[in-house]
Every structure is written in C-alpha cells, then in structure tokens.
N, CA, C and O atoms as a Maestro MAE file, in Angstrom:
{
 s_m_m2io_version
 :::
 2.0.0
}

f_m_ct {
 s_m_title
 :::
 protein
 m_atom[324] {
  # First column is atom index #
  i_m_mmod_type
  r_m_x_coord
  r_m_y_coord
  r_m_z_coord
  i_m_residue_number
  s_m_chain_name
  s_m_pdb_residue_name
  s_m_pdb_atom_name
  i_m_atomic_number
  :::
  1 25 262.545 14.026 85.038 1 A "MET " " N  " 7
  2 3 263.372 14.822 85.932 1 A "MET " " CA " 6
  3 2 262.663 16.117 86.303 1 A "MET " " C  " 6
  4 15 262.383 16.343 87.480 1 A "MET " " O  " 8
  5 25 262.367 16.976 85.328 2 A "GLY " " N  " 7
  6 3 261.639 18.201 85.600 2 A "GLY " " CA " 6
  7 2 262.489 19.319 86.165 2 A "GLY " " C  " 6
  8 15 263.713 19.218 86.255 2 A "GLY " " O  " 8
  9 25 261.805 20.391 86.543 3 A "ILE " " N  " 7
  10 3 262.477 21.557 87.102 3 A "ILE " " CA " 6
  11 2 261.798 21.975 88.399 3 A "ILE " " C  " 6
  12 15 260.616 21.702 88.612 3 A "ILE " " O  " 8
  13 25 262.548 22.631 89.249 4 A "THR " " N  " 7
  14 3 261.990 23.117 90.511 4 A "THR " " CA " 6
  15 2 261.146 24.361 90.259 4 A "THR " " C  " 6
  16 15 261.210 24.957 89.183 4 A "THR " " O  " 8
  17 25 260.372 24.739 91.235 5 A "THR " " N  " 7
  18 3 259.585 25.963 91.154 5 A "THR " " CA " 6
  19 2 260.494 27.172 91.002 5 A "THR " " C  " 6
  20 15 260.188 28.100 90.254 5 A "THR " " O  " 8
  21 25 261.602 27.155 91.708 6 A "GLU " " N  " 7
  22 3 262.559 28.261 91.614 6 A "GLU " " CA " 6
  23 2 263.117 28.372 90.195 6 A "GLU " " C  " 6
  24 15 263.284 29.477 89.680 6 A "GLU " " O  " 8
  25 25 263.401 27.239 89.567 7 A "GLN " " N  " 7
  26 3 263.888 27.251 88.193 7 A "GLN " " CA " 6
  27 2 262.823 27.767 87.235 7 A "GLN " " C  " 6
  28 15 263.136 28.498 86.296 7 A "GLN " " O  " 8
  29 25 261.580 27.397 87.464 8 A "LEU " " N  " 7
  30 3 260.486 27.890 86.631 8 A "LEU " " CA " 6
  31 2 260.419 29.412 86.684 8 A "LEU " " C  " 6
  32 15 260.282 30.070 85.652 8 A "LEU " " O  " 8
  33 25 260.513 29.962 87.873 9 A "VAL " " N  " 7
  34 3 260.498 31.419 88.029 9 A "VAL " " CA " 6
  35 2 261.695 32.030 87.316 9 A "VAL " " C  " 6
  36 15 261.563 33.043 86.628 9 A "VAL " " O  " 8
  37 25 262.859 31.419 87.478 10 A "GLU " " N  " 7
  38 3 264.076 31.925 86.842 10 A "GLU " " CA " 6
  39 2 263.963 31.889 85.315 10 A "GLU " " C  " 6
  40 15 264.314 32.861 84.646 10 A "GLU " " O  " 8
  41 25 263.481 30.784 84.769 11 A "TYR " " N  " 7
  42 3 263.386 30.624 83.320 11 A "TYR " " CA " 6
  43 2 262.374 31.581 82.693 11 A "TYR " " C  " 6
  44 15 262.545 31.999 81.548 11 A "TYR " " O  " 8
  45 25 261.326 31.929 83.432 12 A "THR " " N  " 7
  46 3 260.279 32.793 82.871 12 A "THR " " CA " 6
  47 2 260.466 34.262 83.222 12 A "THR " " C  " 6
  48 15 259.720 35.107 82.726 12 A "THR " " O  " 8
  49 25 261.433 34.587 84.056 13 A "ALA " " N  " 7
  50 3 261.619 35.967 84.543 13 A "ALA " " CA " 6
  51 2 261.807 36.972 83.414 13 A "ALA " " C  " 6
  52 15 261.329 38.102 83.507 13 A "ALA " " O  " 8
  53 25 262.487 36.580 82.366 14 A "GLU " " N  " 7
  54 3 262.770 37.490 81.259 14 A "GLU " " CA " 6
  55 2 261.496 37.918 80.528 14 A "GLU " " C  " 6
  56 15 261.353 39.086 80.167 14 A "GLU " " O  " 8
  57 25 260.578 36.986 80.309 15 A "PHE " " N  " 7
  58 3 259.386 37.310 79.531 15 A "PHE " " CA " 6
  59 2 258.099 37.341 80.350 15 A "PHE " " C  " 6
  60 15 257.061 37.765 79.841 15 A "PHE " " O  " 8
  61 25 258.144 36.901 81.603 16 A "LEU " " N  " 7
  62 3 256.994 36.990 82.513 16 A "LEU " " CA " 6
  63 2 257.464 37.407 83.903 16 A "LEU " " C  " 6
  64 15 257.382 36.618 84.845 16 A "LEU " " O  " 8
  65 25 257.951 38.632 84.040 17 A "PRO " " N  " 7
  66 3 258.513 39.053 85.327 17 A "PRO " " CA " 6
  67 2 257.479 39.111 86.457 17 A "PRO " " C  " 6
  68 15 257.842 39.058 87.632 17 A "PRO " " O  " 8
  69 25 256.197 39.219 86.107 18 A "ASP " " N  " 7
  70 3 255.148 39.309 87.126 18 A "ASP " " CA " 6
  71 2 254.398 37.992 87.321 18 A "ASP " " C  " 6
  72 15 253.268 37.991 87.809 18 A "ASP " " O  " 8
  73 25 255.012 36.880 86.946 19 A "LEU " " N  " 7
  74 3 254.377 35.579 87.077 19 A "LEU " " CA " 6
  75 2 253.954 35.341 88.523 19 A "LEU " " C  " 6
  76 15 254.763 35.474 89.441 19 A "LEU " " O  " 8
  77 25 252.689 34.989 88.723 20 A "ASP " " N  " 7
  78 3 252.168 34.718 90.061 20 A "ASP " " CA " 6
  79 2 252.362 33.235 90.365 20 A "ASP " " C  " 6
  80 15 251.459 32.425 90.154 20 A "ASP " " O  " 8
  81 25 253.522 32.899 90.851 21 A "ILE " " N  " 7
  82 3 253.886 31.508 91.090 21 A "ILE " " CA " 6
  83 2 252.999 30.865 92.144 21 A "ILE " " C  " 6
  84 15 252.790 29.652 92.120 21 A "ILE " " O  " 8
  85 25 252.481 31.652 93.058 22 A "GLU " " N  " 7
  86 3 251.604 31.098 94.094 22 A "GLU " " CA " 6
  87 2 250.335 30.511 93.483 22 A "GLU " " C  " 6
  88 15 249.854 29.473 93.938 22 A "GLU " " O  " 8
  89 25 249.795 31.154 92.470 23 A "LYS " " N  " 7
  90 3 248.604 30.625 91.793 23 A "LYS " " CA " 6
  91 2 248.927 29.331 91.052 23 A "LYS " " C  " 6
  92 15 248.117 28.403 91.029 23 A "LYS " " O  " 8
  93 25 250.100 29.274 90.454 24 A "LEU " " N  " 7
  94 3 250.496 28.036 89.777 24 A "LEU " " CA " 6
  95 2 250.688 26.900 90.775 24 A "LEU " " C  " 6
  96 15 250.372 25.749 90.475 24 A "LEU " " O  " 8
  97 25 251.199 27.216 91.945 25 A "GLU " " N  " 7
  98 3 251.377 26.194 92.981 25 A "GLU " " CA " 6
  99 2 250.018 25.647 93.434 25 A "GLU " " C  " 6
  100 15 249.862 24.441 93.623 25 A "GLU " " O  " 8
  101 25 249.049 26.530 93.604 26 A "VAL " " N  " 7
  102 3 247.694 26.094 93.974 26 A "VAL " " CA " 6
  103 2 247.137 25.187 92.880 26 A "VAL " " C  " 6
  104 15 246.586 24.124 93.164 26 A "VAL " " O  " 8
  105 25 247.287 25.618 91.623 27 A "TYR " " N  " 7
  106 3 246.796 24.828 90.493 27 A "TYR " " CA " 6
  107 2 247.481 23.465 90.449 27 A "TYR " " C  " 6
  108 15 246.826 22.443 90.247 27 A "TYR " " O  " 8
  109 25 248.790 23.452 90.636 28 A "LYS " " N  " 7
  110 3 249.544 22.198 90.601 28 A "LYS " " CA " 6
  111 2 249.062 21.239 91.688 28 A "LYS " " C  " 6
  112 15 248.849 20.056 91.425 28 A "LYS " " O  " 8
  113 25 248.894 21.741 92.889 29 A "ASN " " N  " 7
  114 3 248.428 20.899 93.992 29 A "ASN " " CA " 6
  115 2 247.024 20.368 93.737 29 A "ASN " " C  " 6
  116 15 246.731 19.210 94.033 29 A "ASN " " O  " 8
  117 25 246.163 21.206 93.192 30 A "GLU " " N  " 7
  118 3 244.794 20.785 92.865 30 A "GLU " " CA " 6
  119 2 244.811 19.735 91.757 30 A "GLU " " C  " 6
  120 15 244.067 18.756 91.818 30 A "GLU " " O  " 8
  121 25 245.652 19.932 90.751 31 A "LEU " " N  " 7
  122 3 245.781 18.969 89.660 31 A "LEU " " CA " 6
  123 2 246.222 17.607 90.181 31 A "LEU " " C  " 6
  124 15 245.656 16.580 89.806 31 A "LEU " " O  " 8
  125 25 247.218 17.600 91.032 32 A "ILE " " N  " 7
  126 3 247.717 16.344 91.597 32 A "ILE " " CA " 6
  127 2 246.626 15.650 92.402 32 A "ILE " " C  " 6
  128 15 246.434 14.440 92.282 32 A "ILE " " O  " 8
  129 25 245.919 16.409 93.215 33 A "GLU " " N  " 7
  130 3 244.863 15.836 94.055 33 A "GLU " " CA " 6
  131 2 243.711 15.285 93.213 33 A "GLU " " C  " 6
  132 15 243.277 14.152 93.426 33 A "GLU " " O  " 8
  133 25 243.220 16.064 92.274 34 A "ARG " " N  " 7
  134 3 242.076 15.628 91.446 34 A "ARG " " CA " 6
  135 2 242.450 14.509 90.485 34 A "ARG " " C  " 6
  136 15 241.598 13.712 90.093 34 A "ARG " " O  " 8
  137 25 243.713 14.449 90.109 35 A "ASN " " N  " 7
  138 3 244.161 13.399 89.197 35 A "ASN " " CA " 6
  139 2 244.110 12.019 89.856 35 A "ASN " " C  " 6
  140 15 244.160 11.000 89.166 35 A "ASN " " O  " 8
  141 25 244.014 11.983 91.168 36 A "LYS " " N  " 7
  142 3 243.902 10.714 91.877 36 A "LYS " " CA " 6
  143 2 242.576 10.025 91.562 36 A "LYS " " C  " 6
  144 15 242.491 8.798 91.598 36 A "LYS " " O  " 8
  145 25 241.536 10.813 91.254 37 A "ASN " " N  " 7
  146 3 240.203 10.270 90.987 37 A "ASN " " CA " 6
  147 2 239.822 10.298 89.510 37 A "ASN " " C  " 6
  148 15 239.046 9.460 89.051 37 A "ASN " " O  " 8
  149 25 240.363 11.257 88.769 38 A "VAL " " N  " 7
  150 3 240.045 11.415 87.355 38 A "VAL " " CA " 6
  151 2 241.366 11.546 86.603 38 A "VAL " " C  " 6
  152 15 242.212 12.363 86.967 38 A "VAL " " O  " 8
  153 25 241.538 10.758 85.578 39 A "ASN " " N  " 7
  154 3 242.794 10.783 84.833 39 A "ASN " " CA " 6
  155 2 242.868 12.028 83.952 39 A "ASN " " C  " 6
  156 15 242.481 11.994 82.784 39 A "ASN " " O  " 8
  157 25 243.364 13.118 84.517 40 A "LEU " " N  " 7
  158 3 243.512 14.376 83.779 40 A "LEU " " CA " 6
  159 2 244.824 14.413 83.009 40 A "LEU " " C  " 6
  160 15 244.890 14.972 81.914 40 A "LEU " " O  " 8
  161 25 245.858 13.822 83.573 41 A "THR " " N  " 7
  162 3 247.186 13.857 82.970 41 A "THR " " CA " 6
  163 2 248.024 12.708 83.487 41 A "THR " " C  " 6
  164 15 247.844 12.255 84.617 41 A "THR " " O  " 8
  165 25 248.944 12.236 82.656 42 A "ALA " " N  " 7
  166 3 249.890 11.210 83.099 42 A "ALA " " CA " 6
  167 2 251.058 11.841 83.847 42 A "ALA " " C  " 6
  168 15 251.813 11.153 84.535 42 A "ALA " " O  " 8
  169 25 251.197 13.150 83.707 43 A "ILE " " N  " 7
  170 3 252.285 13.880 84.363 43 A "ILE " " CA " 6
  171 2 251.793 14.337 85.733 43 A "ILE " " C  " 6
  172 15 250.953 15.232 85.828 43 A "ILE " " O  " 8
  173 25 252.315 13.723 86.788 44 A "THR " " N  " 7
  174 3 251.820 14.025 88.137 44 A "THR " " CA " 6
  175 2 252.918 14.377 89.133 44 A "THR " " C  " 6
  176 15 252.614 14.731 90.273 44 A "THR " " O  " 8
  177 25 254.165 14.291 88.741 45 A "GLU " " N  " 7
  178 3 255.263 14.679 89.626 45 A "GLU " " CA " 6
  179 2 255.405 16.200 89.589 45 A "GLU " " C  " 6
  180 15 255.424 16.779 88.503 45 A "GLU " " O  " 8
  181 25 255.504 16.863 90.739 46 A "PRO " " N  " 7
  182 3 255.555 18.324 90.771 46 A "PRO " " CA " 6
  183 2 256.603 18.950 89.848 46 A "PRO " " C  " 6
  184 15 256.308 19.929 89.162 46 A "PRO " " O  " 8
  185 25 257.810 18.406 89.820 47 A "ARG " " N  " 7
  186 3 258.856 18.976 88.954 47 A "ARG " " CA " 6
  187 2 258.530 18.771 87.478 47 A "ARG " " C  " 6
  188 15 258.843 19.625 86.648 47 A "ARG " " O  " 8
  189 25 257.909 17.655 87.151 48 A "GLU " " N  " 7
  190 3 257.499 17.388 85.776 48 A "GLU " " CA " 6
  191 2 256.361 18.329 85.362 48 A "GLU " " C  " 6
  192 15 256.333 18.806 84.227 48 A "GLU " " O  " 8
  193 25 255.437 18.590 86.268 49 A "ILE " " N  " 7
  194 3 254.349 19.534 85.996 49 A "ILE " " CA " 6
  195 2 254.932 20.914 85.720 49 A "ILE " " C  " 6
  196 15 254.508 21.595 84.786 49 A "ILE " " O  " 8
  197 25 255.904 21.326 86.530 50 A "ASN " " N  " 7
  198 3 256.553 22.629 86.318 50 A "ASN " " CA " 6
  199 2 257.117 22.745 84.911 50 A "ASN " " C  " 6
  200 15 256.963 23.775 84.254 50 A "ASN " " O  " 8
  201 25 257.769 21.689 84.453 51 A "GLU " " N  " 7
  202 3 258.420 21.739 83.144 51 A "GLU " " CA " 6
  203 2 257.465 21.454 81.995 51 A "GLU " " C  " 6
  204 15 257.346 22.258 81.070 51 A "GLU " " O  " 8
  205 25 256.793 20.328 82.047 52 A "LYS " " N  " 7
  206 3 256.035 19.846 80.894 52 A "LYS " " CA " 6
  207 2 254.656 20.462 80.758 52 A "LYS " " C  " 6
  208 15 254.071 20.430 79.675 52 A "LYS " " O  " 8
  209 25 254.132 21.015 81.821 53 A "HIS " " N  " 7
  210 3 252.849 21.718 81.720 53 A "HIS " " CA " 6
  211 2 253.078 23.228 81.766 53 A "HIS " " C  " 6
  212 15 252.772 23.932 80.804 53 A "HIS " " O  " 8
  213 25 253.609 23.719 82.868 54 A "PHE " " N  " 7
  214 3 253.721 25.172 83.053 54 A "PHE " " CA " 6
  215 2 254.732 25.815 82.103 54 A "PHE " " C  " 6
  216 15 254.371 26.723 81.354 54 A "PHE " " O  " 8
  217 25 255.974 25.371 82.118 55 A "LEU " " N  " 7
  218 3 256.997 26.006 81.290 55 A "LEU " " CA " 6
  219 2 256.660 25.873 79.803 55 A "LEU " " C  " 6
  220 15 256.803 26.831 79.044 55 A "LEU " " O  " 8
  221 25 256.218 24.698 79.396 56 A "ASP " " N  " 7
  222 3 255.857 24.517 77.991 56 A "ASP " " CA " 6
  223 2 254.764 25.498 77.566 56 A "ASP " " C  " 6
  224 15 254.847 26.095 76.492 56 A "ASP " " O  " 8
  225 25 253.749 25.664 78.398 57 A "CYS " " N  " 7
  226 3 252.646 26.577 78.065 57 A "CYS " " CA " 6
  227 2 253.071 28.040 78.142 57 A "CYS " " C  " 6
  228 15 252.707 28.839 77.279 57 A "CYS " " O  " 8
  229 25 253.824 28.385 79.149 58 A "LEU " " N  " 7
  230 3 254.222 29.776 79.344 58 A "LEU " " CA " 6
  231 2 255.260 30.249 78.332 58 A "LEU " " C  " 6
  232 15 255.417 31.452 78.127 58 A "LEU " " O  " 8
  233 25 255.962 29.327 77.704 59 A "SER " " N  " 7
  234 3 257.004 29.693 76.748 59 A "SER " " CA " 6
  235 2 256.474 30.494 75.565 59 A "SER " " C  " 6
  236 15 257.233 31.238 74.943 59 A "SER " " O  " 8
  237 25 255.208 30.362 75.244 60 A "VAL " " N  " 7
  238 3 254.631 31.133 74.136 60 A "VAL " " CA " 6
  239 2 254.774 32.637 74.381 60 A "VAL " " C  " 6
  240 15 254.848 33.417 73.432 60 A "VAL " " O  " 8
  241 25 254.812 33.040 75.641 61 A "PHE " " N  " 7
  242 3 254.939 34.461 75.966 61 A "PHE " " CA " 6
  243 2 256.320 35.011 75.602 61 A "PHE " " C  " 6
  244 15 256.506 36.226 75.538 61 A "PHE " " O  " 8
  245 25 257.266 34.140 75.370 62 A "ARG " " N  " 7
  246 3 258.595 34.569 74.927 62 A "ARG " " CA " 6
  247 2 258.550 35.037 73.469 62 A "ARG " " C  " 6
  248 15 259.353 35.876 73.060 62 A "ARG " " O  " 8
  249 25 257.618 34.500 72.692 63 A "PHE " " N  " 7
  250 3 257.589 34.736 71.256 63 A "PHE " " CA " 6
  251 2 256.452 35.632 70.787 63 A "PHE " " C  " 6
  252 15 256.523 36.204 69.699 63 A "PHE " " O  " 8
  253 25 255.410 35.759 71.593 64 A "ILE " " N  " 7
  254 3 254.251 36.565 71.211 64 A "ILE " " CA " 6
  255 2 254.037 37.639 72.265 64 A "ILE " " C  " 6
  256 15 253.986 37.348 73.460 64 A "ILE " " O  " 8
  257 25 253.913 38.866 71.821 65 A "ASP " " N  " 7
  258 3 253.703 39.990 72.733 65 A "ASP " " CA " 6
  259 2 252.199 40.233 72.879 65 A "ASP " " C  " 6
  260 15 251.605 40.988 72.110 65 A "ASP " " O  " 8
  261 25 251.599 39.589 73.870 66 A "PHE " " N  " 7
  262 3 250.173 39.758 74.116 66 A "PHE " " CA " 6
  263 2 249.913 41.110 74.769 66 A "PHE " " C  " 6
  264 15 250.741 41.618 75.526 66 A "PHE " " O  " 8
  265 25 248.760 41.680 74.468 67 A "LYS " " N  " 7
  266 3 248.377 42.930 75.122 67 A "LYS " " CA " 6
  267 2 248.162 42.659 76.606 67 A "LYS " " C  " 6
  268 15 247.794 41.552 76.997 67 A "LYS " " O  " 8
  269 25 248.392 43.669 77.420 68 A "LYS " " N  " 7
  270 3 248.189 43.539 78.867 68 A "LYS " " CA " 6
  271 2 246.748 43.126 79.130 68 A "LYS " " C  " 6
  272 15 245.819 43.663 78.527 68 A "LYS " " O  " 8
  273 25 246.570 42.173 80.031 69 A "ASN " " N  " 7
  274 3 245.271 41.636 80.438 69 A "ASN " " CA " 6
  275 2 244.546 40.904 79.316 69 A "ASN " " C  " 6
  276 15 243.326 40.748 79.372 69 A "ASN " " O  " 8
  277 25 245.280 40.451 78.291 70 A "ALA " " N  " 7
  278 3 244.674 39.668 77.220 70 A "ALA " " CA " 6
  279 2 244.235 38.321 77.774 70 A "ALA " " C  " 6
  280 15 244.840 37.797 78.709 70 A "ALA " " O  " 8
  281 25 243.194 37.772 77.199 71 A "THR " " N  " 7
  282 3 242.737 36.439 77.540 71 A "THR " " CA " 6
  283 2 243.190 35.499 76.439 71 A "THR " " C  " 6
  284 15 242.950 35.749 75.259 71 A "THR " " O  " 8
  285 25 243.846 34.418 76.829 72 A "VAL " " N  " 7
  286 3 244.412 33.488 75.855 72 A "VAL " " CA " 6
  287 2 243.956 32.083 76.217 72 A "VAL " " C  " 6
  288 15 243.936 31.719 77.393 72 A "VAL " " O  " 8
  289 25 243.588 31.291 75.212 73 A "ILE " " N  " 7
  290 3 243.208 29.911 75.449 73 A "ILE " " CA " 6
  291 2 243.832 29.034 74.373 73 A "ILE " " C  " 6
  292 15 243.889 29.409 73.202 73 A "ILE " " O  " 8
  293 25 244.293 27.875 74.782 74 A "ASP " " N  " 7
  294 3 244.819 26.877 73.859 74 A "ASP " " CA " 6
  295 2 243.833 25.713 73.905 74 A "ASP " " C  " 6
  296 15 243.878 24.892 74.821 74 A "ASP " " O  " 8
  297 25 242.960 25.646 72.935 75 A "VAL " " N  " 7
  298 3 241.883 24.664 72.922 75 A "VAL " " CA " 6
  299 2 242.446 23.272 72.642 75 A "VAL " " C  " 6
  300 15 243.255 23.079 71.735 75 A "VAL " " O  " 8
  301 25 241.996 22.311 73.444 76 A "GLY " " N  " 7
  302 3 242.359 20.929 73.197 76 A "GLY " " CA " 6
  303 2 243.658 20.475 73.811 76 A "GLY " " C  " 6
  304 15 244.214 19.465 73.380 76 A "GLY " " O  " 8
  305 25 244.162 21.179 74.795 77 A "THR " " N  " 7
  306 3 245.447 20.803 75.366 77 A "THR " " CA " 6
  307 2 245.309 19.907 76.585 77 A "THR " " C  " 6
  308 15 246.323 19.430 77.093 77 A "THR " " O  " 8
  309 25 244.130 19.663 77.066 78 A "GLY " " N  " 7
  310 3 243.929 18.748 78.185 78 A "GLY " " CA " 6
  311 2 244.235 19.354 79.534 78 A "GLY " " C  " 6
  312 15 245.148 20.171 79.657 78 A "GLY " " O  " 8
  313 25 243.488 18.968 80.542 79 A "ALA " " N  " 7
  314 3 243.675 19.372 81.941 79 A "ALA " " CA " 6
  315 2 243.751 20.886 82.142 79 A "ALA " " C  " 6
  316 15 244.277 21.350 83.153 79 A "ALA " " O  " 8
  317 25 243.232 21.651 81.192 80 A "GLY " " N  " 7
  318 3 243.166 23.084 81.351 80 A "GLY " " CA " 6
  319 2 244.400 23.836 80.952 80 A "GLY " " C  " 6
  320 15 244.520 25.019 81.271 80 A "GLY " " O  " 8
  321 25 245.326 23.203 80.266 81 A "PHE " " N  " 7
  322 3 246.544 23.900 79.877 81 A "PHE " " CA " 6
  323 2 246.363 24.524 78.525 81 A "PHE " " C  " 6
  324 15 247.281 25.162 78.011 81 A "PHE " " O  " 8
  :::
 }
 m_bond[323] {
  # First column is bond index #
  i_m_from
  i_m_to
  i_m_order
  :::
  1 1 2 1
  2 2 3 1
  3 3 4 2
  4 3 5 1
  5 5 6 1
  6 6 7 1
  7 7 8 2
  8 7 9 1
  9 9 10 1
  10 10 11 1
  11 11 12 2
  12 11 13 1
  13 13 14 1
  14 14 15 1
  15 15 16 2
  16 15 17 1
  17 17 18 1
  18 18 19 1
  19 19 20 2
  20 19 21 1
  21 21 22 1
  22 22 23 1
  23 23 24 2
  24 23 25 1
  25 25 26 1
  26 26 27 1
  27 27 28 2
  28 27 29 1
  29 29 30 1
  30 30 31 1
  31 31 32 2
  32 31 33 1
  33 33 34 1
  34 34 35 1
  35 35 36 2
  36 35 37 1
  37 37 38 1
  38 38 39 1
  39 39 40 2
  40 39 41 1
  41 41 42 1
  42 42 43 1
  43 43 44 2
  44 43 45 1
  45 45 46 1
  46 46 47 1
  47 47 48 2
  48 47 49 1
  49 49 50 1
  50 50 51 1
  51 51 52 2
  52 51 53 1
  53 53 54 1
  54 54 55 1
  55 55 56 2
  56 55 57 1
  57 57 58 1
  58 58 59 1
  59 59 60 2
  60 59 61 1
  61 61 62 1
  62 62 63 1
  63 63 64 2
  64 63 65 1
  65 65 66 1
  66 66 67 1
  67 67 68 2
  68 67 69 1
  69 69 70 1
  70 70 71 1
  71 71 72 2
  72 71 73 1
  73 73 74 1
  74 74 75 1
  75 75 76 2
  76 75 77 1
  77 77 78 1
  78 78 79 1
  79 79 80 2
  80 79 81 1
  81 81 82 1
  82 82 83 1
  83 83 84 2
  84 83 85 1
  85 85 86 1
  86 86 87 1
  87 87 88 2
  88 87 89 1
  89 89 90 1
  90 90 91 1
  91 91 92 2
  92 91 93 1
  93 93 94 1
  94 94 95 1
  95 95 96 2
  96 95 97 1
  97 97 98 1
  98 98 99 1
  99 99 100 2
  100 99 101 1
  101 101 102 1
  102 102 103 1
  103 103 104 2
  104 103 105 1
  105 105 106 1
  106 106 107 1
  107 107 108 2
  108 107 109 1
  109 109 110 1
  110 110 111 1
  111 111 112 2
  112 111 113 1
  113 113 114 1
  114 114 115 1
  115 115 116 2
  116 115 117 1
  117 117 118 1
  118 118 119 1
  119 119 120 2
  120 119 121 1
  121 121 122 1
  122 122 123 1
  123 123 124 2
  124 123 125 1
  125 125 126 1
  126 126 127 1
  127 127 128 2
  128 127 129 1
  129 129 130 1
  130 130 131 1
  131 131 132 2
  132 131 133 1
  133 133 134 1
  134 134 135 1
  135 135 136 2
  136 135 137 1
  137 137 138 1
  138 138 139 1
  139 139 140 2
  140 139 141 1
  141 141 142 1
  142 142 143 1
  143 143 144 2
  144 143 145 1
  145 145 146 1
  146 146 147 1
  147 147 148 2
  148 147 149 1
  149 149 150 1
  150 150 151 1
  151 151 152 2
  152 151 153 1
  153 153 154 1
  154 154 155 1
  155 155 156 2
  156 155 157 1
  157 157 158 1
  158 158 159 1
  159 159 160 2
  160 159 161 1
  161 161 162 1
  162 162 163 1
  163 163 164 2
  164 163 165 1
  165 165 166 1
  166 166 167 1
  167 167 168 2
  168 167 169 1
  169 169 170 1
  170 170 171 1
  171 171 172 2
  172 171 173 1
  173 173 174 1
  174 174 175 1
  175 175 176 2
  176 175 177 1
  177 177 178 1
  178 178 179 1
  179 179 180 2
  180 179 181 1
  181 181 182 1
  182 182 183 1
  183 183 184 2
  184 183 185 1
  185 185 186 1
  186 186 187 1
  187 187 188 2
  188 187 189 1
  189 189 190 1
  190 190 191 1
  191 191 192 2
  192 191 193 1
  193 193 194 1
  194 194 195 1
  195 195 196 2
  196 195 197 1
  197 197 198 1
  198 198 199 1
  199 199 200 2
  200 199 201 1
  201 201 202 1
  202 202 203 1
  203 203 204 2
  204 203 205 1
  205 205 206 1
  206 206 207 1
  207 207 208 2
  208 207 209 1
  209 209 210 1
  210 210 211 1
  211 211 212 2
  212 211 213 1
  213 213 214 1
  214 214 215 1
  215 215 216 2
  216 215 217 1
  217 217 218 1
  218 218 219 1
  219 219 220 2
  220 219 221 1
  221 221 222 1
  222 222 223 1
  223 223 224 2
  224 223 225 1
  225 225 226 1
  226 226 227 1
  227 227 228 2
  228 227 229 1
  229 229 230 1
  230 230 231 1
  231 231 232 2
  232 231 233 1
  233 233 234 1
  234 234 235 1
  235 235 236 2
  236 235 237 1
  237 237 238 1
  238 238 239 1
  239 239 240 2
  240 239 241 1
  241 241 242 1
  242 242 243 1
  243 243 244 2
  244 243 245 1
  245 245 246 1
  246 246 247 1
  247 247 248 2
  248 247 249 1
  249 249 250 1
  250 250 251 1
  251 251 252 2
  252 251 253 1
  253 253 254 1
  254 254 255 1
  255 255 256 2
  256 255 257 1
  257 257 258 1
  258 258 259 1
  259 259 260 2
  260 259 261 1
  261 261 262 1
  262 262 263 1
  263 263 264 2
  264 263 265 1
  265 265 266 1
  266 266 267 1
  267 267 268 2
  268 267 269 1
  269 269 270 1
  270 270 271 1
  271 271 272 2
  272 271 273 1
  273 273 274 1
  274 274 275 1
  275 275 276 2
  276 275 277 1
  277 277 278 1
  278 278 279 1
  279 279 280 2
  280 279 281 1
  281 281 282 1
  282 282 283 1
  283 283 284 2
  284 283 285 1
  285 285 286 1
  286 286 287 1
  287 287 288 2
  288 287 289 1
  289 289 290 1
  290 290 291 1
  291 291 292 2
  292 291 293 1
  293 293 294 1
  294 294 295 1
  295 295 296 2
  296 295 297 1
  297 297 298 1
  298 298 299 1
  299 299 300 2
  300 299 301 1
  301 301 302 1
  302 302 303 1
  303 303 304 2
  304 303 305 1
  305 305 306 1
  306 306 307 1
  307 307 308 2
  308 307 309 1
  309 309 310 1
  310 310 311 1
  311 311 312 2
  312 311 313 1
  313 313 314 1
  314 314 315 1
  315 315 316 2
  316 315 317 1
  317 317 318 1
  318 318 319 1
  319 319 320 2
  320 319 321 1
  321 321 322 1
  322 322 323 1
  323 323 324 2
  :::
 }
}
C-alpha cells in the first residue's frame, strides 16, 4: 500500500522539518528507472518506496539527535539507503 509523498512530509515534519522532499523525489525516480536494468530493490512502487525506504530510514532521526550537517551512513542496507 505505502504512503503518499504528502504523508511522508507530514510524518517526518516533527523531527525533520527541513526535509528536502524534492531531492527524495529525484532519488525515487532515479531508483525506479535504474531498477529496470539492475535489480537494486524489489520495492519499486512510489508509495512503497516512500514508506519502506524513505520513512523507515528517516525514522532514526526521531530517536537520535544528530549534530547539524552530520554525515550518517547505514552500511549494508542496499540501494544506497
């Protein structure tokens, strides 16, 4: 089922008020396009990507207070997440 882009913004507003949704949209579109040739992920529906890739990854910001402009990486999560 997944969530809409608007819902993603709404759900993350409390802990990521400056989320650049336009960059995520570019990433999502690129992921869908490149996944046609290389199996990066089984999740390819836009609403599913919003929920199972973006929201799942961004939720860590609800629990951890990263310093401004911190660089964070989750090694081994596939497709760059």
